[in-house]
N, C-alpha and C positions, 0 to 999 in steps of 0.2 A: 842625804838629801836630794841627790842625783837621780839614786836607786829611788825615791819616791816622785819625783820627776815623771822617770822613766817607763815606771808602774801606771801612773796616772795619765800619758800618754797614750800608752798598749791599751786600756780600758776603756779610754775615750775612741779610739781608732774601732774596739772590736766592735762597740754599743754603735758608731756609726756605719762601721760594714752589716752588722746585723739588723737595724737599719733598715738599710738597704737592699740589705736581701732582703725581706719583709714585704716593704712596700713592691718589688718586685714581683713577687710572689703575689701577691693581691692584685698588680695591673696584670701578670698573665691568668690568675682566675677572672677577673671581669672579660678579660679577650675571649676567654674559651665561653664564656657566657654568653656574651655578647655573636661572635659565632655561631653558640649552640642557636640563639635568640634567629638569628638568617635562617640559618641550614630550615628551623620548623617554620619561620616564615614562605621562606623557598616553597617548600612542601605543601602547605594550604593552598600558595598559587597556583601551585603545579594542581591539587585537587582540585581547583575554582577553575581551571582553564580548562582540565577534564571533562567536568560539567560545563560549563559552557559548549566543549567542541559537542558534546552529547545534544543537547539541546538543537545545538545548531542543526546537526543530524535530523533529528525528529523534527523540527520544522520544514528541511528541505524535501522529506517524505509524507508531510503531511498536506504541502503544498503538491505535492507531484500525484496523490489519488487525488484532492480534488482536479487538478488537471484531465485526469482521466475518467475522469465521473462525465466532467465536463465534456470529454469528445465523446463518450459515451448515452451522454443524452443528447447528443449535436446530431450522431448518426442516427437514434431511433426518432427522434422526430425529423430529421433530415433535412439538417439547419447545416450551411456550411460555416465553416470557423477560419473564413476567410484568410489561413497565413497566420492564424494569432499563435500565439505560442508561448511556453508557462516559461520562457528565458534562463532555465534552470540548469542548463546544457551550460551555462558559463562562467556557472557558479561550484568550485571547489571545496575539499575539504578539507581538513584540517587531519593531516600525517600523519599515522598512530605515532612512526619514527620517531616524531618530532616530539613524544608526550610522553616515550620509552622511561621509566622510572632512573636505568643507570643513566640517561645522557644530562648531565649538567644543565639543570635548565635556565639557570641564571643568564648562560651566554647568552639565548636567542627568547627567552621567554615574551618579553613587549614586543618584540616581531610580531610572536603570534598571535596577541593578542590583539594589536594593530590590526592581523591578519582577518581573524577571526569578526573584529567590527564591524571590517568593509566589508566581510560576507554577509551579517546580518543588516548592514544598508540595501547591500544586495537582495534581499530575500525579501527585505520591508517593499522596495522598488516591484517586484516580482507576485508580494501577494496583492500590491495596488491593484497593477494590472491584473490580474484575474478577478479583482473584485470587480472592477468592470468588465470584464469578458463576461461574469454571470449576470450582471442588470443586465447587459446587450442579452444573453439568453432568457433569462426569464419574460423579456418585454415581446419575443421572437414565441416564445411556449404559450405567451397569454394569444397569439393571433393564431397558434396552430390547437386550439384546444382538440378540434373532432379528427384532426389527425394522429394527436396523441391517446384519447381514445381507443384507438383501430388502429393503436402497433405494438404487437406482442412486446412486453415488458417484464414479464417477470416468468419464475421456473412452470412450467407445469403440473406439475406433484415432487413431493419430498421423496428423499433416494439419492439412491449413490449413482452419479454419470460415472456408466460405466464404457464409456463407449463413442469418444468428441468424436464431432464433423470434420471429413478428410480422411484422406489413405491409412487404410489398414488393411492387414489378413486379416481375412473373411474368418469367420469362426467352421465354416463348414468346410469350404476349399484350402481350407491356408494360403490361399494366393491372395496378390497385393489391388483392390477393391476401393473402389470411392465409397464414404459412408456416407449419404444424404444430409444426415441427421443427430440428434444426441440421442443415448440405449440410460436408459434412467430405471437406475435396478431399487424394487421394492414389493413389497409380498401384496402376494393376489386381490383384489377387494382393496387397493388404494386409492383413492380418491383422485382423479384428477379433471385440472379445471381449464379451462379456455383464457389464453394468454391475454388477450383482448376483446375487444367488442368487434361484434362482427352478424355472419347471419353463414349459418352451415349450408351447405350446399353437397354436402355428400354422406351421407352415412348405411355401412355397410361395409363389405366382404370385398377387399383386394389380394388376388393372392396368396403372392408368399407375407404380405402384411397381415392377414389375418383380421379385427376387427377396425374399421375405421371409420373416423371421421375427420372432413372436410372444413373448414369453416373463412368464405372468405370477408377477408377486415378493408375492404377498398383500397382505395390509392396504391394497389397495386401488388399490396402484401396479401398471402394467406399462411394456416398452418393444417396442417397436417395432425393427426394423432392415430399411432398403430399398435397392434398387437393387444386392441384392447378383451376387457372383457366384458362386460356390459355397456350399450349405447345407453345415456340419460334425455340425446336431446334428439329432435326430429328434423328433417329436411326441412329446411325456409325456417326453419325459428332461429330470431333471431336472442344471441348471447353476450354478457356481461363478462370484463373481464373479472375473474376470479369465480367464474358462475363456474356448478360442477355441470360436466359434460359426458365423463363416463367414469369406467373404473378399470383402473392396472391388469394386465392380465399378460395371458400365456400363447394367445392363437396365432395361428399361422406359423412361416420358419424363421423359428424362435428355440434358442436355446436355455429359454427360463423366464421368468417374470418378469419384464420388465414395458418401458414405455420405448419407444422412435415414436422423436418429436423431430419435426422441422418445419423449417422456418423458408418458405418461399417470395421471391419481390423477380413480380412479369415473370412468373412460372420456370424460376431459376434456383432453386436451393442454395442457402445461402447458409456460413457458423450459425446456429440459434443462439449460444453462447455470448456475440454483440447483443442480442437482443433481449437479455438478462440482467434485470438491476437489483434484483433482490437476494 
């Protein structure tokens, strides 16, 4: 009898122990599943944060480009910006190290999300300000239609800019010299157009420049086109922006077919690149 009771007790203990072990195994499995689920969720959050950060950077680039375009239009139209600024200088980016997949994101991703939300609010504020700036610009542009029509604003010919405005090593002497315009290279015969409305005040040959056209656009602005092959306009002729005036050539002192293009303000050469919007 005692032996039977002992056996029954042993079996009961073993059964309880087995149940306990099975329960512990089940709980461990559930815990692992929970941890795996949390890890997956964190990875999803990391990816969302990375996408969010990328969108913020893209917005900042777009606003910066808009600000640059506004500045260029104001320069061409001679409209003072009066201290206006895009305000993007005060907006930081999300450090790439904070998005490193090897760093435990769960430790600080909430702070990152808060920071990015803050940046979005700043960007929205800057965008609203930029909108007001453009409205102000549009009003002032409407008052300067004649000036705009007479201000150089397009590329005079298709082709590659092979020599920019500023100091360079002369292709003839190798010495540092000032280059007063842009050199645009292309095939001989390429069409050249007037970059703004104006009056042709010179056509003919000018020393090392070869065949040249000079157009007076009024308001102290003029443009000069050199090394031309064919001159298609006459002295005193009125031209419009985009109207063909010549063909690209290799006349004068030149190393190959190209257009030498100058913009002059009150007789002084300025950087033509600032007067090219297209």
